[in-house]
C-alpha positions as CSV (number, residue, x, y, z in Angstrom):
1,M,-32.8,-24.0,-53.6
2,A,-29.9,-23.7,-55.9
3,A,-26.6,-24.5,-54.2
4,I,-23.8,-22.1,-53.9
5,A,-20.8,-23.6,-55.7
6,Q,-17.9,-24.9,-53.7
7,G,-15.1,-22.3,-53.2
8,T,-11.9,-22.2,-55.3
9,A,-9.0,-23.9,-53.6
10,I,-6.0,-21.8,-52.5
11,T,-3.8,-21.6,-55.6
12,G,-0.6,-20.1,-54.4
13,E,-1.1,-17.1,-56.7
14,P,-0.7,-13.6,-55.1
15,I,-4.5,-13.3,-55.1
16,P,-6.7,-16.2,-56.0
17,P,-9.6,-15.6,-58.5
18,F,-12.5,-13.8,-56.8
19,E,-15.8,-15.7,-56.6
20,H,-19.2,-14.0,-56.9
21,S,-22.1,-16.0,-55.4
22,Y,-23.9,-12.8,-54.4
23,A,-23.4,-11.1,-57.8
24,R,-25.0,-14.2,-59.4
25,L,-28.3,-13.0,-57.8
26,P,-30.7,-11.0,-59.9
27,Q,-29.5,-7.5,-61.0
28,R,-31.9,-5.7,-58.7
29,F,-29.9,-6.9,-55.7
30,Y,-26.9,-4.6,-56.5
31,T,-25.4,-2.2,-59.0
32,R,-22.2,-2.6,-60.9
33,V,-19.8,0.2,-60.1
34,E,-16.1,0.7,-60.4
35,P,-14.0,2.2,-57.5
36,T,-12.9,5.8,-58.1
37,P,-9.1,6.0,-58.3
38,V,-7.2,8.1,-55.7
39,R,-4.3,10.5,-56.2
40,A,-1.5,9.0,-54.0
41,P,-2.3,5.7,-52.3
42,L,-0.1,4.8,-49.3
43,L,-0.4,1.6,-47.4
44,L,-0.7,2.5,-43.7
45,R,-1.2,-0.9,-42.3
46,L,-1.6,-4.5,-43.6
47,N,-3.1,-7.2,-41.4
48,H,-0.6,-10.0,-42.0
49,A,-2.4,-12.5,-39.8
50,L,-5.7,-12.0,-41.6
51,A,-3.9,-12.2,-45.0
52,E,-2.5,-15.5,-44.0
53,E,-5.9,-16.7,-42.8
54,L,-7.4,-15.7,-46.2
55,G,-4.6,-17.4,-48.2
56,L,-3.5,-14.1,-49.6
57,D,0.2,-13.2,-50.3
58,A,1.0,-10.4,-47.8
59,D,4.1,-9.4,-49.7
60,W,2.1,-9.0,-52.9
61,L,-0.6,-7.0,-51.1
62,A,2.1,-4.6,-49.9
63,S,3.5,-4.3,-53.4
64,P,2.6,-1.4,-55.8
65,D,0.1,-3.7,-57.6
66,G,-1.5,-4.9,-54.3
67,I,-1.7,-1.3,-52.9
68,A,-3.4,-0.2,-56.2
69,M,-6.0,-2.9,-55.7
70,L,-6.6,-2.0,-52.0
71,A,-6.9,1.7,-53.0
72,G,-9.4,1.0,-55.9
73,N,-6.9,2.2,-58.5
74,W,-6.7,-1.2,-60.2
75,T,-9.3,-3.9,-60.4
76,P,-8.2,-7.5,-60.9
77,D,-9.7,-9.3,-64.0
78,T,-11.6,-11.7,-61.8
79,A,-13.2,-9.0,-59.6
80,L,-16.8,-7.9,-60.2
81,P,-17.2,-4.6,-58.2
82,I,-20.8,-4.1,-57.0
83,A,-22.6,-1.8,-54.5
84,M,-25.3,-3.8,-52.7
85,A,-28.9,-2.6,-52.4
86,Y,-30.6,-2.4,-49.0
87,A,-32.9,-0.3,-46.9
88,G,-33.1,0.2,-43.2
89,H,-34.7,1.6,-40.1
90,Q,-32.4,4.4,-38.9
91,F,-33.2,5.4,-35.3
92,G,-36.6,3.8,-35.7
93,Q,-37.5,5.6,-39.0
94,F,-37.7,3.6,-42.2
95,V,-35.5,4.7,-45.1
96,P,-36.5,2.8,-48.2
97,S,-33.2,3.0,-50.1
98,L,-29.8,3.2,-48.5
99,G,-27.4,0.7,-50.1
100,D,-23.6,0.9,-50.3
101,G,-23.0,4.6,-50.6
102,R,-19.3,4.4,-50.2
103,A,-18.4,0.7,-50.1
104,I,-17.7,-1.5,-53.1
105,L,-17.6,-5.3,-52.9
106,L,-14.8,-6.7,-55.2
107,G,-15.9,-10.3,-54.7
108,E,-15.5,-13.3,-52.4
109,V,-12.4,-15.3,-51.4
110,I,-12.3,-18.7,-49.9
111,D,-10.1,-18.8,-46.8
112,R,-7.8,-21.6,-45.6
113,Q,-10.7,-23.1,-43.6
114,G,-12.9,-23.2,-46.7
115,R,-15.1,-20.2,-45.5
116,R,-16.5,-17.8,-48.0
117,R,-15.5,-14.2,-47.1
118,D,-16.4,-10.9,-48.7
119,L,-13.6,-8.5,-49.6
120,Q,-15.0,-4.9,-49.7
121,L,-13.4,-1.5,-50.2
122,K,-14.9,1.0,-47.8
123,G,-14.4,4.6,-48.9
124,A,-13.8,3.7,-52.5
125,G,-15.9,6.5,-54.1
126,R,-19.4,7.4,-55.1
127,T,-22.0,4.7,-56.0
128,P,-25.6,5.0,-57.2
129,F,-26.6,4.8,-53.5
130,S,-24.4,7.7,-52.3
131,R,-27.2,10.3,-52.5
132,S,-25.5,13.5,-51.5
133,G,-22.5,11.8,-50.0
134,D,-19.0,11.8,-51.5
135,G,-18.4,8.1,-51.2
136,R,-15.2,8.6,-49.3
137,A,-14.0,7.7,-45.8
138,V,-11.7,9.7,-43.5
139,L,-8.7,8.4,-41.7
140,G,-10.1,8.7,-38.1
141,P,-13.1,6.4,-38.6
142,V,-11.0,4.0,-40.7
143,L,-8.5,3.7,-37.8
144,R,-11.3,3.1,-35.3
145,E,-12.8,0.4,-37.4
146,Y,-9.5,-1.4,-37.9
147,V,-8.7,-1.3,-34.1
148,L,-12.2,-2.2,-32.9
149,G,-12.5,-5.1,-35.3
150,E,-9.1,-6.5,-34.1
151,A,-10.2,-5.9,-30.5
152,M,-13.5,-7.8,-30.9
153,H,-11.6,-10.6,-32.7
154,G,-9.2,-10.8,-29.8
155,L,-12.1,-10.9,-27.3
156,G,-13.6,-13.8,-29.2
157,I,-16.7,-12.0,-30.4
158,P,-17.8,-12.5,-34.1
159,T,-16.8,-9.5,-36.1
160,T,-15.8,-8.1,-39.5
161,R,-12.2,-7.3,-39.7
162,A,-9.9,-5.0,-41.7
163,L,-7.3,-6.4,-44.0
164,A,-5.7,-3.1,-44.8
165,M,-5.8,0.7,-44.4
166,V,-4.6,2.8,-47.3
167,A,-4.3,6.6,-47.2
168,T,-5.6,8.2,-50.4
169,G,-3.4,11.3,-50.5
170,E,-6.6,13.4,-50.9
171,P,-8.5,15.5,-48.4
172,V,-12.1,14.7,-47.6
173,L,-14.4,17.5,-46.5
174,R,-16.4,16.9,-43.3
175,E,-16.8,19.7,-40.8
176,R,-13.3,20.5,-42.0
177,P,-10.9,18.9,-44.5
178,E,-9.6,15.6,-43.2
179,P,-7.2,13.0,-44.6
180,G,-8.9,10.4,-46.7
181,A,-8.4,6.7,-46.3
182,I,-9.8,3.4,-47.6
183,L,-10.4,0.3,-45.4
184,T,-10.5,-3.2,-46.9
185,R,-13.2,-5.0,-44.9
186,I,-13.5,-8.7,-44.7
187,A,-16.9,-10.1,-43.7
188,A,-18.6,-13.5,-43.7
189,S,-21.1,-11.6,-45.8
190,H,-22.8,-8.2,-46.0
191,I,-26.4,-9.4,-45.9
192,R,-28.4,-7.3,-43.4
193,V,-31.9,-7.0,-42.0
194,G,-32.1,-4.0,-44.3
195,S,-31.4,-6.2,-47.3
196,F,-34.7,-8.0,-46.7
197,E,-36.5,-4.7,-45.9
198,Y,-35.4,-3.3,-49.3
199,F,-37.4,-5.9,-51.2
200,A,-40.3,-6.6,-48.7
201,R,-41.3,-2.9,-48.6
202,R,-41.4,-3.0,-52.4
203,G,-43.7,-6.0,-52.3
204,D,-41.0,-8.0,-54.2
205,M,-41.6,-11.3,-52.4
206,E,-39.8,-13.2,-55.2
207,A,-36.6,-11.3,-54.2
208,V,-37.3,-11.9,-50.5
209,R,-37.5,-15.7,-51.2
210,T,-34.4,-15.6,-53.3
211,L,-32.5,-13.8,-50.7
212,G,-33.8,-16.1,-47.9
213,D,-32.6,-19.1,-50.0
214,Y,-29.2,-17.5,-50.5
215,L,-28.9,-16.7,-46.8
216,I,-29.6,-20.3,-45.9
217,Q,-27.2,-21.6,-48.4
218,R,-24.4,-19.3,-47.3
219,H,-24.7,-19.2,-43.6
220,Y,-27.1,-21.9,-42.4
221,P,-26.6,-24.8,-44.9
222,A,-28.0,-27.3,-42.3
223,L,-31.4,-25.8,-43.0
224,V,-31.4,-26.4,-46.8
225,D,-33.7,-29.4,-46.5
226,A,-35.6,-28.2,-43.4
227,D,-39.4,-28.7,-43.4
228,D,-39.9,-25.0,-42.5
229,P,-36.7,-23.3,-43.7
230,Y,-37.7,-19.7,-43.4
231,A,-39.0,-20.0,-39.8
232,E,-36.0,-22.0,-38.9
233,V,-33.5,-19.6,-40.4
234,L,-35.3,-16.7,-38.6
235,A,-34.8,-18.7,-35.3
236,A,-31.2,-19.4,-36.2
237,V,-30.4,-15.7,-37.0
238,A,-32.2,-14.7,-33.8
239,S,-30.1,-17.2,-31.8
240,R,-26.8,-15.9,-33.2
241,Q,-27.9,-12.3,-32.6
242,G,-28.8,-13.1,-29.0
243,E,-25.3,-14.6,-28.4
244,L,-23.6,-11.7,-30.2
245,I,-25.3,-8.9,-28.2
246,A,-24.7,-10.8,-24.9
247,G,-21.0,-10.9,-25.9
248,W,-21.1,-7.1,-26.4
249,L,-22.5,-6.5,-23.0
250,L,-20.1,-8.9,-21.2
251,V,-17.1,-6.8,-22.4
252,G,-18.8,-3.4,-22.1
253,F,-19.2,-2.6,-25.8
254,I,-21.7,-0.1,-27.1
255,H,-22.3,-0.3,-30.9
256,G,-23.7,3.1,-31.1
257,V,-25.8,2.8,-34.3
258,M,-27.9,-0.4,-34.2
259,N,-29.9,0.5,-37.2
260,T,-31.4,-2.5,-39.1
261,D,-28.9,-1.8,-42.0
262,N,-26.1,-2.3,-39.5
263,M,-27.2,-5.8,-38.4
264,A,-25.5,-8.6,-40.3
265,L,-27.4,-11.8,-40.6
266,S,-24.2,-13.8,-40.4
267,G,-24.0,-13.0,-36.7
268,E,-21.0,-10.8,-37.0
269,T,-20.5,-7.3,-35.5
270,I,-20.5,-4.9,-38.5
271,D,-20.3,-1.2,-39.1
272,Y,-18.1,0.3,-36.4
273,G,-19.1,3.9,-36.4
274,P,-19.4,5.9,-33.2
275,C,-18.9,2.7,-31.2
276,A,-17.1,2.6,-27.8
277,F,-16.2,0.6,-24.8
278,M,-17.4,1.8,-21.4
279,D,-15.0,3.0,-18.7
280,E,-17.3,3.4,-15.7
281,Y,-20.2,1.0,-15.6
282,D,-23.5,2.8,-16.5
283,P,-26.4,1.0,-18.3
284,S,-27.6,4.3,-19.7
285,Q,-24.2,5.1,-21.2
286,V,-24.2,6.7,-24.7
287,Y,-21.2,7.9,-26.6
288,S,-22.5,8.3,-30.1
289,S,-23.0,12.0,-31.0
290,I,-26.0,11.2,-33.2
291,D,-27.8,9.1,-30.5
292,R,-29.5,12.1,-28.9
293,F,-32.2,10.2,-27.0
294,G,-30.3,7.1,-25.9
295,R,-32.0,4.7,-28.2
296,Y,-28.8,2.6,-28.5
297,A,-27.5,3.0,-25.0
298,Y,-25.5,0.1,-23.5
299,G,-28.4,-1.3,-21.6
300,Q,-30.9,-0.9,-24.5
301,Q,-29.0,-3.1,-26.9
302,P,-30.8,-6.4,-26.0
303,S,-34.2,-4.9,-26.6
304,I,-33.1,-3.2,-29.8
305,G,-31.7,-6.5,-31.1
306,L,-35.1,-8.0,-30.7
307,W,-36.8,-5.0,-32.3
308,N,-34.5,-5.3,-35.3
309,L,-35.2,-9.0,-35.6
310,T,-38.9,-8.2,-35.5
311,Q,-38.5,-6.1,-38.7
312,L,-36.8,-9.1,-40.3
313,A,-39.7,-11.3,-39.2
314,N,-42.2,-8.9,-40.8
315,C,-40.3,-9.3,-44.1
316,L,-40.6,-13.0,-43.9
317,L,-44.3,-13.3,-42.9
318,P,-45.6,-14.2,-46.4
319,L,-43.1,-17.0,-46.6
320,L,-44.1,-18.4,-43.3
321,D,-47.8,-19.1,-43.9
322,D,-50.5,-17.9,-46.3
323,D,-52.7,-17.1,-43.2
324,I,-51.3,-13.9,-41.7
325,E,-52.2,-14.8,-38.1
326,A,-50.6,-18.2,-38.4
327,A,-47.5,-16.6,-40.0
328,K,-47.3,-14.1,-37.0
329,A,-47.5,-17.0,-34.6
330,R,-44.7,-18.9,-36.3
331,A,-42.6,-15.7,-36.4
332,R,-43.1,-15.1,-32.6
333,S,-42.2,-18.7,-31.9
334,A,-39.0,-18.3,-34.0
335,L,-38.1,-15.1,-32.3
336,D,-38.2,-16.8,-28.9
337,A,-34.8,-18.2,-29.8
338,Y,-33.4,-14.7,-29.3
339,G,-34.3,-14.4,-25.7
340,R,-33.2,-18.0,-24.9
341,A,-29.8,-17.5,-26.5
342,F,-29.3,-14.1,-25.0
343,E,-30.1,-15.2,-21.5
344,L,-28.0,-18.3,-21.6
345,A,-25.0,-16.4,-22.9
346,Y,-25.4,-13.2,-20.9
347,Y,-26.3,-14.6,-17.5
348,G,-24.0,-17.6,-17.9
349,G,-21.2,-15.2,-18.9
350,L,-21.8,-12.9,-15.9
351,R,-21.6,-15.9,-13.5
352,A,-18.4,-16.9,-15.2
353,K,-17.0,-13.4,-14.9
354,I,-17.2,-13.6,-11.1
355,G,-16.0,-17.2,-10.9
356,L,-19.2,-19.1,-10.0
357,L,-19.6,-22.7,-10.8
358,V,-23.2,-23.9,-11.2
359,E,-24.3,-27.5,-11.2
360,P,-26.5,-28.5,-14.2
361,G,-30.2,-28.0,-13.3
362,A,-29.4,-26.1,-10.1
363,D,-31.3,-23.0,-9.1
364,K,-29.3,-20.0,-10.5
365,S,-31.5,-17.2,-9.1
366,A,-29.4,-16.4,-6.0
367,D,-26.2,-16.3,-8.1
368,D,-27.8,-14.1,-10.7
369,E,-29.0,-11.7,-7.9
370,L,-25.4,-11.7,-6.6
371,V,-24.1,-10.5,-10.0
372,Q,-26.8,-8.0,-10.4
373,D,-26.1,-6.6,-7.0
374,L,-22.5,-6.1,-8.0
375,L,-23.5,-4.3,-11.2
376,S,-25.9,-2.0,-9.3
377,R,-23.1,-1.1,-6.8
378,M,-20.7,-0.5,-9.7
379,A,-23.2,1.9,-11.4
380,A,-23.9,3.7,-8.2
381,H,-20.2,4.1,-7.3
382,K,-18.7,4.7,-10.7
383,A,-16.6,1.6,-10.8
384,D,-14.6,0.9,-14.0
385,Y,-16.2,-2.0,-15.7
386,T,-13.2,-3.8,-17.2
387,N,-10.8,-3.3,-14.3
388,T,-13.3,-4.4,-11.6
389,F,-13.9,-7.8,-13.2
390,R,-10.2,-8.3,-14.1
391,R,-9.1,-7.5,-10.6
392,L,-11.7,-9.8,-9.2
393,S,-9.9,-12.5,-11.2
394,G,-6.8,-12.1,-9.0
395,V,-8.5,-12.3,-5.6
396,T,-7.2,-14.9,-3.2
397,L,-10.0,-15.9,-0.8
398,E,-7.8,-16.2,2.3
399,D,-6.0,-12.9,1.7
400,P,-8.3,-9.9,2.1
401,S,-5.5,-7.6,0.9
402,T,-6.1,-8.8,-2.6
403,L,-9.4,-6.9,-2.6
404,E,-7.7,-3.5,-2.1
405,A,-7.2,-2.8,-5.8
406,I,-10.9,-3.4,-6.4
407,R,-12.1,-1.3,-3.6
408,A,-10.2,1.6,-5.1
409,N,-12.5,1.4,-8.2
410,F,-15.5,2.5,-6.1
411,T,-16.2,6.0,-4.9
412,E,-17.5,4.4,-1.7
413,P,-15.3,1.3,-1.0
414,A,-17.7,0.1,1.7
415,A,-20.3,-0.6,-0.9
416,F,-17.9,-3.1,-2.5
417,D,-17.0,-4.5,0.9
418,Q,-20.6,-5.5,1.6
419,W,-20.8,-7.3,-1.7
420,A,-17.4,-9.0,-1.4
421,E,-18.3,-10.6,1.9
422,E,-21.2,-12.4,0.3
423,W,-19.2,-13.3,-2.8
424,R,-16.4,-14.8,-0.9
425,T,-18.8,-16.9,1.1
426,R,-20.4,-18.1,-2.1
427,L,-17.0,-19.0,-3.6
428,A,-16.0,-20.9,-0.5
429,R,-18.8,-23.3,-1.1
430,Q,-17.3,-24.4,-4.4
431,K,-14.2,-25.9,-2.6
432,E,-12.1,-25.0,-5.7
433,P,-8.4,-24.0,-5.5
434,D,-7.9,-20.3,-5.9
435,A,-5.5,-20.8,-8.8
436,A,-8.1,-22.8,-10.8
437,R,-10.8,-20.2,-10.3
438,Q,-8.4,-17.3,-11.1
439,T,-7.4,-19.0,-14.4
440,R,-11.1,-19.5,-15.4
441,M,-11.9,-15.8,-14.5
442,R,-8.9,-14.4,-16.4
443,A,-10.2,-16.2,-19.5
444,Q,-13.5,-14.3,-19.2
445,N,-12.3,-10.9,-18.0
446,P,-10.0,-9.0,-20.4
447,T,-7.1,-6.8,-19.1
448,Y,-7.3,-4.5,-22.1
449,I,-10.0,-2.9,-24.2
450,P,-9.5,-0.1,-26.7
451,R,-10.4,2.7,-24.3
452,N,-11.9,5.8,-25.9
453,H,-9.1,8.1,-24.8
454,R,-6.5,5.7,-26.2
455,M,-8.4,5.4,-29.4
456,Q,-8.6,9.2,-29.7
457,Q,-4.8,9.5,-29.1
458,V,-4.3,7.1,-32.0
459,I,-6.5,9.1,-34.2
460,D,-5.0,12.4,-33.3
461,A,-1.4,11.2,-33.7
462,A,-2.2,9.7,-37.2
463,T,-4.3,12.5,-38.5
464,E,-2.3,15.5,-37.1
465,R,1.2,14.2,-37.2
466,G,1.2,11.1,-39.4
467,D,2.5,9.1,-36.4
468,L,1.3,5.5,-36.3
469,K,3.3,4.4,-33.3
470,P,0.4,4.8,-30.9
471,L,-1.7,2.6,-33.2
472,E,0.9,-0.2,-33.0
473,G,0.9,0.0,-29.2
474,L,-2.9,-0.2,-28.9
475,L,-3.1,-3.0,-31.4
476,A,-0.5,-5.0,-29.5
477,V,-2.7,-5.1,-26.3
478,V,-6.2,-5.4,-27.8
479,S,-5.1,-8.2,-30.1
480,S,-4.4,-10.4,-27.0
481,P,-6.6,-8.7,-24.4
482,Y,-6.6,-11.5,-21.9
483,D,-2.8,-11.5,-21.5
484,D,-0.9,-9.2,-19.2
485,H,1.8,-7.0,-20.8
486,A,3.9,-5.5,-18.1
487,E,5.6,-3.0,-20.4
488,L,2.2,-1.8,-21.7
489,A,0.4,-1.6,-18.4
490,Q,-0.6,2.0,-19.1
491,Y,-3.2,0.7,-21.5
492,Q,-5.1,-0.8,-18.6
493,K,-5.6,2.6,-16.8
494,P,-8.9,4.5,-17.1
495,P,-8.7,8.0,-18.4
496,E,-7.8,10.9,-16.2
497,E,-10.5,13.5,-16.0
498,H,-9.0,15.7,-18.7
499,E,-8.6,12.6,-21.0
500,V,-12.3,11.4,-20.8
501,V,-13.9,11.1,-24.2
502,R,-17.6,11.7,-23.9
503,Q,-18.7,11.6,-27.5
504,T,-17.7,9.5,-30.5
505,F,-18.5,10.4,-34.1
506,C,-19.6,8.8,-37.4
507,G,-17.4,9.0,-40.4
508,T,-20.1,10.1,-42.8
């Protein structure tokens, strides 16, 4: 395998020279394309913390030259704009050519920790992969992606993030004209399951091998000299995906469109479209307007994660063994890492959410049944997912009155009372001070999520009135979701009946 060159050191210049490890791959991996300039770019928000993390000069990014770059109106000399090629299974149906239809990768920057990060403009105009699309993005979905990325980052879940949002000054036609915007997305990379599918379905195994080598070099360098690198990288990818999807479930997140082209092999959450966080706990919950049959419902996400990985494994089979049956056996063995990682992260996370301490090697089955019993009662009695767990974090065992706020979450409080009796008995066996347990639980159970009705209020205010104040309020709480903000307590409240958002929408 050819090594990816070491990154350029931070230079102190407004924007260090871009690097292009992906664009050094063969031409069939991407198409060169320039962003399409926009009429009147206006910087709506700059992520100063992320700019600092990347070693970029925030003042320069907010200057006319910086805004011109973020809008696609000016391309630095060291940039090499490309649209990446990939395919994908969309709602289970294979589409042989998708690619970046409205996103353009300017290049890679090396952040202050030495990590290589992609800088991509989303909504920067048509590319050869746009098909009938206009290559543009509208403000609402750009706002959603900005907020959701910061929320997931605050929750400690691997994610792409937005560096900036720029209004284009041009309308974009969807069901009606909407204000256009461009999002600058920062990602560990944009390599997807669909990237491998694009070449494997064409029988281009040379490209599959090249991409596999690149994936290992960029994200799993410890496997460069492995005896069986492609099986081992499949297992490593599977393990990261298991942990990622467990993280989603533990905070009540529903991705909404888990197509294989929306599954990043870096292990980050990517492509925030019609995504949402649950209010009331319901494993069958679906918000996405395009998920008509519940394929990507909250409770289906673990099985879909494995299904997607199986498509990746199919692409890698010729690299695993010349004998197809032996290759399949090695692929199945590698994919076992997904279930192991998911179960460890998810069930361990659930036990932590209700404050249980488990001795190494101890039988966990009774504790797992206790958590599942709570979830069943929450589903049956429409309990708010986030508030139930956060309020459990404040319970004092010797003071039953501290349970009252949780009981109010259930349409039938007696159902919670029956569970709480068993839970308190179990906790008493730990002989742990309440304060220590409460501290542990608060670190697992956020106070705030970007609730759908709050997100919709942000979108409505920005798109209808040009008002970004609701955005700032929501970002303040979701960026530090485990802290209590007394002056922003309204963001913890579930929606009133007239505020409930039942559907979320894609931006394409």
